[in-house]
C-alpha positions in Angstrom: -22.4 90.7 75.6 -25.4 92.8 74.2 -24.5 95.7 72.0 -26.0 98.8 71.0 -28.4 98.5 68.1 -28.8 94.8 68.4 -28.2 91.4 70.3 -25.4 89.0 70.5 -25.8 85.4 69.5 -24.4 82.2 68.7 -25.3 81.7 65.1 -25.1 78.3 63.0 -24.6 78.5 59.2 -24.7 75.5 56.9 -22.6 75.4 53.1 -22.0 72.3 51.5 -23.5 70.2 54.2 -21.0 71.4 56.7 -22.2 73.5 59.9 -20.1 76.2 61.4 -20.9 78.4 64.3 -19.7 82.2 65.1 -20.7 84.8 67.5 -22.6 87.6 65.8 -24.3 90.5 66.5 -28.0 90.9 64.9 -30.7 93.4 64.6 -33.6 93.1 66.7 -35.8 92.9 63.3 -34.2 89.4 62.7 -35.7 87.8 65.6 -38.6 85.2 64.6 -42.2 86.2 65.0 -43.7 86.0 68.7 -45.5 88.3 71.0 -43.1 88.3 73.9 -39.3 89.6 73.8 -37.2 88.1 76.7 -33.9 89.4 77.6 -32.1 86.0 78.2 -29.9 85.4 81.0 -29.0 81.8 80.9 -29.6 78.7 78.7 -28.0 75.0 79.2 -26.6 72.7 77.2 -28.1 69.2 76.5 -27.4 66.3 74.4 -30.0 67.5 71.8 -28.0 70.9 71.4 -24.9 68.9 71.1 -26.6 67.2 68.0 -27.8 70.8 66.6 -24.6 72.3 67.1 -22.8 69.7 65.3 -25.5 69.5 62.1 -26.3 65.9 63.2 -29.8 64.2 63.2 -31.4 66.9 60.8 -33.0 68.7 63.9 -32.1 71.7 62.0 -33.4 72.3 58.5 -33.2 76.3 57.7 -29.7 78.1 58.6 -28.8 80.6 59.8 -30.2 79.4 63.1 -29.7 79.9 66.7 -29.8 77.2 69.0 -30.3 76.5 72.4 -33.6 74.5 73.4 -33.7 76.0 76.8 -33.7 79.5 78.5 -34.3 81.8 81.2 -34.7 85.4 81.4 -36.8 88.9 82.0 -39.5 89.9 79.7 -38.4 93.2 77.8 -41.6 93.8 76.0 -44.8 91.8 75.8 -48.3 92.3 73.8 -49.7 89.1 76.0 -52.0 89.6 78.9 -50.0 86.7 80.5 -46.7 88.7 81.0 -45.4 92.2 81.6 -42.0 93.7 81.3 -39.6 92.6 84.3 -41.3 89.2 84.5 -38.9 86.4 85.1 -39.6 83.4 82.8 -38.5 80.0 81.7 -39.0 78.5 78.2 -38.3 74.6 77.5 -39.7 72.5 74.6 -41.8 73.4 71.5 -39.2 72.9 69.2 -37.3 76.1 70.3 -33.8 75.8 69.0 -34.7 73.5 66.5 -37.4 75.0 64.3 -37.7 78.4 66.2 -34.3 80.3 67.4 -33.6 79.7 70.7 -31.6 80.5 74.0 -28.0 81.1 72.9 -28.6 84.8 72.4 -29.1 87.7 74.6 -32.4 88.2 73.3 -35.5 85.9 72.1 -38.7 86.2 70.8 -41.4 83.6 71.2 -45.0 83.0 71.8 -46.5 83.7 75.1 -47.9 80.3 75.4 -44.3 78.9 75.2 -43.4 80.6 78.8 -43.9 79.8 82.2 -43.1 82.3 85.2 -40.3 81.7 87.2 -41.4 79.6 90.3 -40.9 81.6 93.7 -37.7 80.5 95.5 -35.9 79.5 92.2 -33.3 81.6 90.7 -32.8 81.9 86.7 -29.6 80.0 87.1 -31.2 77.3 88.9 -34.1 77.1 86.2 -31.3 76.1 83.6 -29.5 73.8 86.0 -32.8 72.1 85.8 -33.9 72.9 82.1 -35.8 70.4 79.8 -34.2 67.4 82.0 -35.4 68.7 85.2 -38.9 69.5 83.8 -38.8 65.9 82.0 -37.7 64.0 85.5 -40.4 65.7 87.5 -43.3 65.1 85.1 -41.8 61.1 85.0 -42.1 61.4 89.0 -45.3 63.1 89.1 -46.8 60.4 86.5 -45.4 57.5 89.1 -47.1 58.9 92.0 -50.2 59.4 90.2 -50.1 55.5 89.5 -49.7 54.5 93.0 -46.1 55.2 93.8 -45.5 56.1 97.2 -42.3 55.9 99.4 -43.4 53.0 101.5 -43.9 51.0 98.5 -41.7 47.5 98.6 -38.7 47.5 96.3 -36.4 50.5 95.0 -37.5 52.9 92.3 -35.3 52.1 89.2 -33.6 54.7 87.1 -32.2 53.5 84.0 -29.8 55.8 82.0 -28.9 57.5 85.5 -26.0 59.5 84.7 -27.7 61.5 81.8 -29.3 64.7 82.5 -32.8 63.5 83.1 -31.5 60.6 85.0 -29.3 62.8 87.5 -32.2 65.1 88.1 -34.7 61.9 88.9 -32.5 60.5 91.5 -32.3 63.8 93.2 -36.0 64.4 93.4 -36.8 60.8 94.3 -34.1 61.0 97.1 -35.5 64.1 98.4 -39.0 62.8 98.2 -37.8 60.1 100.7 -37.7 57.0 97.8 -35.0 54.3 97.9 -33.4 54.7 94.4 -31.4 52.1 92.5 -29.2 53.7 89.6 -28.6 52.0 86.6 -25.2 53.0 84.7 -22.5 51.1 82.5 -20.1 54.3 83.9 -18.1 53.1 86.9 -16.5 56.3 87.0 -20.0 58.1 87.9 -20.9 55.7 90.8 -19.6 58.2 93.4 -21.7 61.1 91.6 -24.9 59.0 91.6 -24.5 58.1 95.2 -24.1 61.9 96.1 -27.5 62.7 94.2 -28.9 60.1 96.3 -29.0 56.5 94.9 -28.8 54.2 97.2 -27.8 51.2 95.0 -25.8 51.2 91.7 -26.8 48.6 89.3 -24.6 47.6 86.3 -26.3 48.5 82.9 -25.4 44.9 81.6 -27.3 43.4 84.0 -30.5 45.1 82.9 -29.3 44.6 79.3 -29.3 41.1 79.7 -32.6 40.5 80.7 -34.0 37.3 82.3 -34.6 33.7 80.4 -38.3 34.2 80.4 -40.8 37.3 79.9 -40.9 37.7 83.3 -38.2 38.0 86.2 -38.2 38.5 89.8 -40.5 41.6 90.8 -37.6 43.8 92.0 -38.6 47.5 91.1 -41.8 49.4 92.8 -41.2 51.9 89.9 -38.8 52.6 87.1 -37.8 55.8 85.0 -36.1 54.5 81.8 -34.2 57.0 79.7 -32.9 54.6 77.4 -35.8 52.5 75.5 -35.6 49.6 73.2 -34.6 46.1 74.5 -33.7 47.6 77.8 -37.1 48.9 78.4 -38.6 45.7 77.9 -36.4 43.9 80.3 -37.3 46.6 83.0 -41.3 45.9 82.4 -40.6 42.3 82.9 -39.2 43.0 86.7 -41.4 45.6 87.9 -43.6 44.7 90.9 -47.1 44.2 90.7 -49.2 47.0 89.5 -45.9 49.4 89.4 -45.5 51.6 86.5 -42.4 52.7 84.3 -41.9 56.2 83.0 -40.5 56.1 79.6 -38.7 59.3 78.8 -36.1 58.4 76.1 -35.5 56.2 73.1 -31.7 56.3 72.5 -31.5 52.6 72.6 -34.2 52.4 69.9 -38.2 52.8 69.5 -38.9 49.2 69.1 -40.4 47.5 72.3 -39.4 44.2 73.0 -40.8 41.6 75.0 -44.5 40.0 75.6 -47.8 41.4 76.9 -47.5 39.0 80.0 -46.1 42.1 82.4 -49.3 44.0 81.4 -51.7 41.1 81.6 -50.1 39.1 84.6 -48.9 41.9 86.8 -50.9 45.1 85.7 -48.0 46.9 85.2 -48.1 50.2 83.5 -45.9 51.9 80.4 -46.3 55.7 80.9 -44.9 57.9 78.1 -43.5 61.5 79.0 -43.2 64.0 76.7 -41.9 67.4 78.0 -41.7 69.1 74.6 -45.4 69.8 74.0 -46.6 69.3 77.7 -49.7 71.4 78.3 -48.5 74.7 80.2 -51.1 73.7 83.5 -48.9 70.6 83.8 -45.6 72.5 83.5 -46.5 75.0 85.9 -47.4 72.3 88.6 -44.2 70.6 87.7 -41.8 73.7 88.1 -43.4 74.7 91.4 -43.0 70.9 92.3 -39.4 71.1 91.4 -38.8 74.6 93.4 -40.6 73.0 96.6 -39.4 69.5 96.6 -36.0 69.5 95.2 -32.7 70.8 97.4 -30.8 72.5 94.5 -27.7 72.1 96.4 -26.8 68.5 95.0 -27.4 69.6 91.4 -25.4 72.8 92.0 -22.3 71.3 93.1 -22.4 69.1 89.8 -23.2 72.2 87.5 -20.9 73.9 85.0 -21.6 77.5 83.9 -19.7 78.4 80.3 -19.7 81.6 78.3 -21.2 81.5 75.0 -18.1 81.1 73.2 -17.5 77.9 75.1 -20.6 76.3 73.8 -19.5 74.8 70.7 -16.4 73.0 72.4 -18.7 71.7 75.1 -21.4 70.4 72.9 -18.9 68.2 71.5 -17.7 66.7 74.7 -21.3 66.0 75.6 -21.6 64.1 72.6 -18.5 61.9 73.3 -20.2 61.4 76.8 -17.2 63.4 78.6 -19.6 65.7 80.6 -20.9 64.6 83.7 -24.0 66.8 85.6 -25.6 69.7 84.2 -24.1 72.4 81.7 -25.5 76.1 82.1 -24.6 79.0 79.5 -24.3 82.3 80.8 -25.2 84.1 77.4 -24.2 87.3 79.0 -20.5 86.5 80.0 
């Protein structure tokens, strides 16, 4: 879709409090500051992208704006010693697609510090089938392992909020690494999907939300990845096994932590915060290379939908309504 003398982008404009989107051709001079220009191949579509497309959540303050919090592509030009033209790269985080123009365009200009090289054995399309969700999931698994989680531990690893992007990838990673995975969801129609990803047990979300009568329940989980937060996170902490850990990666259920200190004092559990947005580049490289090495992409590719740039707004609305399962990749050149 790139046209001579410029690049093509999905542009958001705002007037009288209403956000609208349209496909436009812009001059290269319009690109924001940065020392690397990337010819974008793919982006993806996350819940946060849906909010931005709908003008919700005050994630974007300045218009016109190009959304898309992730992208993969090929370096077109660079004044950085880290990258040269022709290098294949990935970008996730750093509030790209929010305060800096993002991936829903055939070109992007960004800081070299925000980019990581595409791992060997991974394609640009596969990188966006993972995106921020995949990076976050791997960072969570790494944190759990660094705090003692091994496949031989007693009890399943709980993934709460299992049907979302992070949860889906986390299940696939844990399963491929040999862990027994309990997937918590309130959507019965996703049970077969979660089993296909590798979940060995499905737990009704209501069971986790209800919690236990006291501050501590039975020791059930050898570890947990929680994508929900709020009251549910407190309930998960109270049912972890002795010295087990919970990686918290989302707060859709709220930022208040309910419960008591007893899980920490009497069972020595760990609460591990995972923030992939500003994760140091060294740890990003480790996580992306582990994704390329440890994850069988066939599971995710079978549940990945590819849409063109002009289909992004419609799909974003569906994501906000919970009507999209699996991962959505945007082919910006289609």
